[in-house]
C-alpha positions in Angstrom: 36.3 227.7 -81.4 35.7 228.7 -77.8 32.3 228.0 -76.2 30.3 230.7 -74.6 29.5 230.3 -70.9 25.8 229.9 -70.3 24.6 232.5 -67.8 22.2 231.3 -65.0 19.1 233.2 -64.5 18.1 234.5 -61.0 15.4 231.8 -60.8 17.9 229.1 -61.5 20.3 230.4 -59.0 17.6 230.5 -56.3 16.5 227.0 -57.2 20.1 225.7 -56.9 20.6 227.4 -53.6 17.3 226.0 -52.3 18.4 222.5 -53.4 21.7 222.9 -51.7 20.0 224.1 -48.5 17.6 221.2 -48.5 20.4 218.7 -49.0 22.2 220.2 -46.0 19.0 220.1 -43.9 18.4 216.5 -44.9 22.0 215.6 -44.1 21.8 217.4 -40.7 18.5 215.7 -39.9 19.9 212.2 -40.7 22.9 213.0 -38.6 20.8 214.4 -35.7 18.7 211.3 -35.3 21.7 209.5 -34.1 22.2 211.8 -31.1 20.9 211.0 -27.6 19.2 214.4 -27.3 17.0 213.8 -30.3 16.1 210.2 -29.1 14.8 211.4 -25.8 13.3 214.7 -26.7 9.5 215.0 -27.3 8.1 215.4 -30.7 6.7 218.8 -29.9 5.9 221.3 -27.2 2.6 223.3 -27.2 2.3 226.1 -24.7 -1.2 227.4 -23.8 -2.3 229.9 -21.3 -3.2 227.4 -18.5 -1.5 224.2 -19.6 1.1 222.8 -21.9 1.5 219.7 -24.0 4.8 217.8 -24.0 4.6 215.1 -26.7 1.5 213.1 -25.8 1.4 214.3 -22.1 -0.5 217.3 -20.8 0.9 219.3 -18.0 0.0 222.2 -15.7 2.0 224.2 -13.2 0.5 225.6 -10.1 2.2 227.7 -7.4 1.5 228.3 -3.7 1.0 231.9 -2.7 -0.6 231.8 0.8 0.1 229.9 4.0 -1.7 229.7 7.4 -0.2 231.4 10.5 1.2 228.0 11.7 2.6 225.1 9.7 2.8 221.6 11.2 5.6 219.2 10.5 4.8 217.0 7.5 2.2 219.2 6.0 3.6 218.6 2.5 3.6 214.8 3.0 0.1 214.2 1.4 1.4 216.0 -1.7 4.7 214.1 -1.9 2.9 210.8 -1.4 -0.1 211.4 -3.6 -0.8 208.6 -6.1 -0.4 210.8 -9.1 2.4 211.8 -11.5 3.6 215.2 -10.3 6.8 217.2 -10.0 7.5 219.3 -6.9 10.0 222.1 -6.9 11.1 224.1 -3.8 13.3 227.2 -4.1 14.8 228.5 -0.8 16.7 231.8 -0.8 18.5 232.9 2.4 18.1 236.6 3.4 20.5 238.6 5.4 19.3 239.0 9.0 20.2 242.7 9.2 17.9 243.5 6.2 15.1 241.5 7.8 15.5 243.2 11.2 15.2 246.6 9.5 12.1 245.6 7.7 10.6 244.0 10.8 11.2 247.1 12.8 9.4 249.2 10.2 6.5 246.7 10.2 6.2 246.7 14.0 6.1 250.5 14.0 3.3 250.4 11.4 1.3 247.9 13.3 1.6 249.8 16.6 0.6 253.0 14.9 -2.4 251.3 13.4 -3.4 250.0 16.8 -2.9 253.4 18.5 -4.9 255.1 15.7 -7.8 252.7 16.2 -7.7 253.3 20.0 -7.9 257.1 19.5 -10.9 256.7 17.2 -12.6 254.5 19.8 -12.7 251.4 17.6 -12.8 248.0 19.2 -9.5 246.0 19.4 -8.5 244.2 16.2 -7.2 240.6 17.1 -5.6 240.3 13.6 -3.4 243.4 14.2 -2.5 242.1 17.7 -1.5 238.7 16.4 0.6 240.2 13.6 2.4 242.5 16.1 3.1 239.6 18.5 4.5 237.4 15.7 6.6 240.3 14.4 8.1 241.0 17.9 8.7 237.2 18.5 10.5 236.9 15.2 12.7 239.9 15.9 13.7 238.4 19.3 14.6 235.1 17.7 16.6 236.8 14.9 18.4 239.0 17.3 19.8 236.1 19.3 20.5 234.0 16.2 18.0 231.3 17.0 16.2 231.8 13.7 17.3 232.6 10.1 15.1 234.2 7.4 14.4 232.8 3.9 12.3 233.3 0.9 10.5 230.2 -0.2 8.9 229.2 -3.5 6.8 226.1 -4.0 5.7 224.9 -7.4 3.8 221.8 -8.4 3.5 220.5 -12.0 0.9 217.8 -12.6 0.9 215.4 -15.6 -2.0 213.6 -17.2 -3.0 211.9 -20.5 -6.0 214.2 -21.1 -7.3 217.7 -20.1 -10.1 216.1 -18.1 -7.7 214.0 -16.1 -5.5 217.1 -15.7 -8.4 219.0 -14.2 -9.2 216.1 -11.9 -5.7 215.8 -10.5 -5.5 219.6 -10.1 -8.7 219.5 -7.9 -7.1 216.7 -5.7 -4.0 218.8 -5.2 -6.0 222.0 -4.4 -8.2 220.1 -2.0 -5.2 218.7 -0.1 -3.7 222.2 0.1 -7.1 223.8 1.0 -7.6 221.4 4.0 -4.5 223.0 5.5 -5.4 226.6 4.6 -2.7 226.7 2.0 -3.7 228.6 -1.1 -2.6 227.8 -4.7 -3.2 229.1 -8.2 -2.6 228.0 -11.8 0.3 229.9 -13.4 -1.9 231.5 -16.0 0.0 232.8 -19.1 3.2 231.6 -17.4 3.1 227.9 -18.2 6.4 228.0 -20.0 8.1 229.6 -17.1 6.4 227.1 -14.8 7.7 224.2 -16.9 11.2 225.6 -16.8 11.0 226.2 -13.0 10.4 222.5 -12.3 13.1 221.3 -14.5 16.4 220.1 -13.0 18.3 223.2 -14.2 16.9 225.0 -11.0 15.9 228.2 -12.8 13.2 229.9 -10.8 11.4 231.8 -13.6 8.1 232.1 -11.8 9.7 233.9 -8.8 6.6 233.6 -6.5 8.0 233.5 -3.0 6.9 233.8 0.6 8.9 234.9 3.6 9.6 232.2 6.2 11.8 231.7 9.2 13.8 228.5 10.0 11.1 226.8 12.0 8.4 227.3 9.3 10.6 226.3 6.4 11.8 223.1 8.2 8.2 221.8 8.2 8.4 221.6 4.4 11.1 219.0 4.5 10.0 216.7 1.6 11.3 213.3 2.7 8.6 212.6 5.2 7.2 209.2 4.4 8.7 206.2 6.3 8.9 203.0 4.4 8.5 199.6 6.1 8.8 197.2 3.2 11.3 194.3 3.4 12.2 191.6 0.9 10.8 189.0 3.3 8.2 188.8 6.0 4.4 189.0 6.0 1.9 191.7 4.8 0.6 193.8 7.7 -1.3 196.3 5.7 -1.1 199.5 3.6 1.1 202.4 4.4 -1.3 205.3 4.5 1.5 207.8 3.9 2.4 206.6 0.4 0.0 203.7 -0.3 2.9 201.3 -0.2 2.7 197.8 1.4 4.0 197.2 4.9 5.8 193.9 4.5 7.8 193.1 7.6 9.6 190.2 9.3 9.4 190.8 13.0 12.2 188.3 13.6 14.6 190.6 11.7 14.6 193.1 14.7 16.6 192.9 17.8 13.7 191.0 19.4 10.5 189.7 17.9 8.2 191.0 20.6 5.1 193.2 19.9 2.6 195.0 22.0 -0.9 195.9 20.7 -2.9 198.7 22.4 -6.5 199.5 21.4 -9.9 200.2 22.9 -12.6 197.6 22.5 -13.8 197.2 19.0 -10.8 198.9 17.3 -9.6 195.7 15.6 -6.8 194.5 17.8 -7.8 190.8 17.9 -8.6 191.0 14.1 -5.1 192.3 13.5 -3.3 189.7 15.6 -5.3 186.8 14.2 -4.4 188.0 10.7 -0.7 188.2 11.6 -0.9 184.7 13.1 -2.6 183.2 10.0 0.0 184.7 7.7 2.9 183.8 10.0 1.8 180.2 9.8 2.4 180.3 6.0 6.1 181.2 6.7 6.5 178.1 9.0 6.0 179.7 12.4 4.1 177.9 15.2 1.4 179.9 16.9 0.6 179.6 20.7 -2.3 181.6 22.0 -3.9 182.3 25.4 -7.5 183.1 24.6 -9.6 184.6 27.5 -12.7 185.3 25.4 -13.1 182.4 23.0 -12.2 184.6 20.0 -9.7 182.2 18.3 -11.6 179.0 18.1 -13.0 179.6 14.5 -9.5 180.3 13.2 -8.0 177.4 15.1 -10.5 174.9 13.7 -10.1 176.3 10.2 -6.3 175.6 10.1 -6.6 172.2 12.0 -5.1 173.5 15.2 -5.5 172.2 18.7 -8.1 174.0 20.8 -7.6 173.3 24.6 -10.5 174.4 26.7 -9.5 174.9 30.4 -12.3 174.8 32.9 -13.1 173.0 36.2 -15.5 170.7 34.3 -13.1 169.7 31.5 -10.7 166.8 31.6 -7.7 168.9 30.6 -4.9 168.8 33.2 -1.7 170.9 33.4 0.9 170.2 36.1 2.9 173.3 37.1 5.7 171.0 38.5 6.6 169.7 35.0 10.2 170.3 34.0 11.3 171.2 30.5 13.0 168.4 28.5 15.9 170.5 27.4 18.9 169.2 25.5 21.3 172.2 26.1 23.7 171.3 29.0 23.6 174.8 30.5 19.8 174.9 30.5 19.5 171.3 31.8 21.6 172.2 34.9 19.5 175.2 35.5 16.1 173.6 34.7 15.1 172.7 38.3 16.3 176.0 39.8 14.4 178.0 37.1 11.2 176.1 37.7 11.5 176.6 41.5 11.7 180.4 40.9 8.6 180.1 38.6 6.7 178.1 41.2 7.5 180.6 43.9 5.8 183.3 41.8 2.8 180.9 41.2 2.2 180.0 44.8 2.6 183.6 45.9 -0.3 184.3 43.5 -2.3 181.3 44.8 -1.6 181.7 48.5 -1.5 185.5 48.8 -4.4 187.3 50.4 -6.4 190.5 50.0 -6.8 193.3 52.4 -10.2 194.9 53.3 -9.6 197.7 50.7 -8.8 195.2 48.0 -5.0 195.5 48.1 -3.1 192.3 47.3 -0.7 191.0 50.0 2.0 188.4 49.5 3.7 185.9 51.8 5.7 186.8 54.8 9.5 186.1 54.9 9.0 183.1 57.1 6.3 181.7 54.7 8.7 182.3 51.8 11.4 180.3 53.4 9.1 177.5 54.4 7.6 177.4 50.9 11.1 177.2 49.3 12.1 174.3 51.5 8.8 172.5 50.9 9.2 172.8 47.1 12.7 171.4 47.2 11.6 168.5 49.5 8.6 167.8 47.2 10.8 167.4 44.2 13.3 165.3 46.2 10.6 162.9 47.3 9.8 162.4 43.6 13.4 161.5 43.0 14.2 164.8 41.3 17.3 166.8 42.3 19.6 169.3 40.7 21.2 166.4 38.7 19.8 166.6 35.1 19.7 162.7 35.0 16.9 162.7 37.6 14.7 165.1 35.6 13.2 162.3 33.6 11.3 161.0 36.7 7.6 161.6 37.0 7.2 165.1 38.5 5.2 165.7 41.8 1.9 167.6 41.8 0.3 170.3 44.0 -1.2 167.5 46.1 2.3 166.3 46.9 3.3 169.8 47.9 0.1 170.0 50.1 1.3 166.8 52.0 4.8 168.2 52.4 3.5 171.5 53.8 1.0 169.8 56.1 3.7 167.7 57.8 6.4 170.2 58.2 6.9 172.7 61.0 6.6 176.5 61.0 4.0 178.1 58.7 3.7 175.0 56.5 0.4 173.6 57.9 -1.2 177.1 57.6 -0.1 177.4 54.0 -1.4 173.9 53.4 -4.8 174.9 54.5 -4.8 177.8 52.1 -3.7 175.5 49.3 -6.3 172.9 50.0 -8.9 174.5 47.7 -6.6 173.6 44.8 -6.1 170.0 45.8 -9.4 168.7 47.3 -11.5 171.9 47.3 -13.4 174.0 44.8 -10.5 174.3 42.3 -9.3 170.8 42.6 -8.3 168.7 39.6 -7.3 171.1 36.8 -3.8 171.9 38.2 -3.3 169.2 40.9 -2.8 166.2 38.6 -0.3 165.1 36.0 -0.5 166.8 32.6 -2.4 165.1 29.9 -2.0 167.5 27.0 0.5 167.1 24.1 1.2 170.2 22.2 2.2 169.0 18.7 0.5 171.3 16.3 1.3 174.4 14.3 -1.5 176.3 16.2 -2.4 175.7 19.8 -5.1 177.8 21.6 -5.6 177.7 25.3 -9.1 178.9 26.1 -9.7 180.1 29.7 -13.0 181.9 29.2 -14.9 179.3 31.3 -12.6 179.6 34.3 -13.8 181.6 37.3 -12.4 185.1 37.6 -10.3 184.2 40.7 -8.7 181.3 38.8 -8.0 183.2 35.6 -4.7 184.8 36.6 -3.5 181.5 38.1 -4.4 179.7 34.9 -2.7 182.2 32.6 0.4 182.0 34.8 0.5 178.2 34.7 -0.2 178.0 30.9 2.6 180.5 30.2 4.9 178.5 32.4 3.9 175.3 30.5 4.4 177.0 27.1 7.8 178.3 28.3 9.0 174.8 29.1 8.0 173.7 25.6 9.8 176.6 24.0 13.0 175.9 25.9 12.8 172.2 25.1 12.5 172.5 21.4 13.6 175.8 19.8 11.8 176.8 16.6 10.1 179.8 15.1 7.1 180.6 17.3 4.7 183.3 18.2 3.1 183.5 21.6 0.0 185.6 21.8 -1.3 186.7 25.2 -4.7 188.4 24.8 -6.1 190.6 27.6 -2.7 190.8 29.2 -3.9 193.3 31.8 -5.3 190.3 33.8 -1.7 189.2 34.4 -0.4 192.7 35.1 -2.8 193.0 38.0 -0.5 190.8 40.1 3.1 191.5 40.7 4.4 188.0 40.3 2.6 187.3 37.1 3.6 190.6 35.7 7.3 189.8 36.5 6.9 186.5 34.8 5.5 188.0 31.6 8.4 190.5 31.6 10.8 187.7 32.0 9.3 186.0 28.9 9.6 189.2 27.0 13.3 189.6 28.0 14.3 186.0 27.3 12.1 185.2 24.3 14.7 186.2 21.6 17.2 183.5 22.8 14.6 180.8 22.1 13.4 182.1 18.7 10.1 183.2 20.2 8.1 186.4 19.5 5.8 187.5 22.3 2.6 189.5 21.4 1.0 191.3 24.3 -2.5 192.6 23.7 -4.4 194.9 26.1 -7.2 197.5 26.1 -6.5 198.7 29.6 -3.7 201.0 28.5 -3.6 203.3 31.5 -3.2 200.5 34.1 -0.8 198.6 31.9 1.5 201.6 31.3 1.1 202.8 34.9 3.0 199.7 36.1 6.7 199.4 36.1 6.6 196.0 34.5 4.2 197.2 31.8 6.5 199.9 30.7 9.4 197.4 30.8 7.5 195.0 28.5 6.9 197.9 26.0 10.6 198.8 26.2 11.5 195.1 25.4 9.2 195.0 22.4 10.7 196.1 19.1 7.2 196.4 17.5 4.2 198.3 18.7 0.7 198.8 17.2 -1.5 201.6 18.4 -5.0 201.4 17.2 -7.9 203.7 18.1 -7.6 204.8 21.8 -9.9 206.3 24.4 -9.2 210.0 25.2 -7.7 209.1 28.6 -5.3 206.6 27.0 -4.0 209.0 24.3 -2.1 211.3 26.7 -0.3 208.3 28.2 0.7 206.9 24.9 1.8 210.3 23.6 4.3 210.6 26.5 5.6 207.0 26.0 6.0 207.0 22.2 6.8 210.8 21.8 4.0 211.3 19.3 3.4 214.5 17.4 0.3 216.7 17.8 -1.1 215.4 14.5 -0.5 211.7 15.6 -2.1 212.5 18.9 -5.2 213.9 17.2 -5.4 210.9 14.8 -5.0 208.3 17.6 -8.3 209.1 19.1 -10.1 209.3 15.8 -8.8 206.3 13.8 -11.4 204.2 12.1 -11.5 200.5 12.8 -8.4 198.8 11.3 -6.2 201.9 11.2 -3.4 202.8 13.6 0.2 203.6 14.1 2.6 200.8 13.4 6.1 201.0 15.1 8.9 198.8 14.0 12.3 199.6 15.4 13.0 203.3 14.9 10.4 203.8 12.2 6.6 204.1 12.4 3.9 204.6 9.8 0.1 205.2 9.6 -1.2 201.7 8.6 -4.5 200.3 7.3 -4.9 196.7 8.2 -6.3 194.8 5.2 -7.4 191.2 4.8 -8.7 189.1 1.8 -12.3 188.0 1.8 -11.3 184.5 2.8 -9.1 185.7 5.6 -11.8 188.0 6.9 -14.3 185.2 7.1 -11.9 183.1 9.2 -10.9 185.8 11.7 -13.7 188.3 12.1 -15.6 188.5 15.4 -18.4 190.7 13.9 -21.6 188.6 14.0 -22.9 190.4 10.9 -19.9 189.3 8.9 -19.8 185.7 10.1 -22.8 184.6 8.0 
């Protein structure tokens, strides 16, 4: 007997369909969890009028709607480098010049009509109208000759935070940075979804809030404005104020390891150099310092260095006739000749006179010739000739040169009389006897504070010569710091010698650091500019108003950098390394600061 088919009720059919649908949804869900899109997508998106929530993060999009009349290069750098999580989107739309020219012509006509109407009514001139007309006409001229293009520019910033309070705080920071530059921004109220889509990588400008800009104005918004001076090796110089990164640099990685430091008194130049010296010692470098103001003794004592005090009352002796004990055959053959050239410069400094108006005068050609012969004869009497095998003999002294000049013809006796104050006169002893110092320490400081002003340039020259002989004899990683270098630059021969060191230092693994506060005089001399040109690193700390113009010309600084240079707080400056430069904040640990500070209130 055939069975009757059971008919399903409508309720049963609906329940079955729902069960089937749920099974398909469950199957689709289980399959979907295996896709990359579901793994990286947020759990939910909430859109509110003035913010949105993406997963556990809060976001808010703001747009820029107003700009000042003039934009400076790098104006967007503070936003790009802010230490917050933000997304920045720029939309740039080119506009046909013909369309712009037509609109500008109409605008110019309207402005002129407004000005004429005001004049007819007897109203006073309106500077805003005049500036607008001038800008319009200038832009028309530039567009006409093809020097400028025209664009529409949209700038949107989306900020991210973990809470609404933090979101508000970051928004205030962004608006403050914009406001300082007369740039006006707003929250995209009731358009947060469009704002979110506008900053996504799909490049869909759904906000469409744009501003007209020419080529010059839009070029100032170039986003990649922060220079980075961080290397895998080197020492910490400070914090990059552009992006709060660390400036870690190895000066020996450049084409030369020379550095110049320019700053007014109290700006922190000695502090910076001492900090670099202390940290360089940790990398194995030896430090040699010429200290004219007794600023380095505390640091030298702390690291167990040798502190050599040069004065007429001390028992320290340095003989300028010492020859370097070089091992390189080429340098050995040239050692005597090179030292004769150095001695020529030294004795021109010691024997030269001064005119009534204070102008320095050197030796006459006859005196130069007699001095040259006297130097050669003085070495020969000590058994030293151009043969390197004779260079181990005991070198002569200034006293021997005095005897040679006194008993030779020509201008010799006259020069001997001028030299006598260094042999038996007021300045006798310190440079007229055999050397008794042995530089065998990782830090050596030559203090010349207690020397008379007349003797200081001579002492700096002789110490530099002595250091140069040591550098040539034993090549290793060294830094030579010459503080108050302007004292050497006052004299042509000592300036030439300092330049020679800067030019040849790289060959002997030496980095020369030149420090001065007398920027105008230093840069006003040919040798001063040459030393800067032969220094791959420069540090410009706070400057006097008169020095700023000089440095702007030499280093091709922008108007913003020029303004900052005269207003830097202590410890901030412009740090140049090769082709890059950054705004730097010099920082030291508490221990380092106690060792290197010269501030009496911090030395307790």
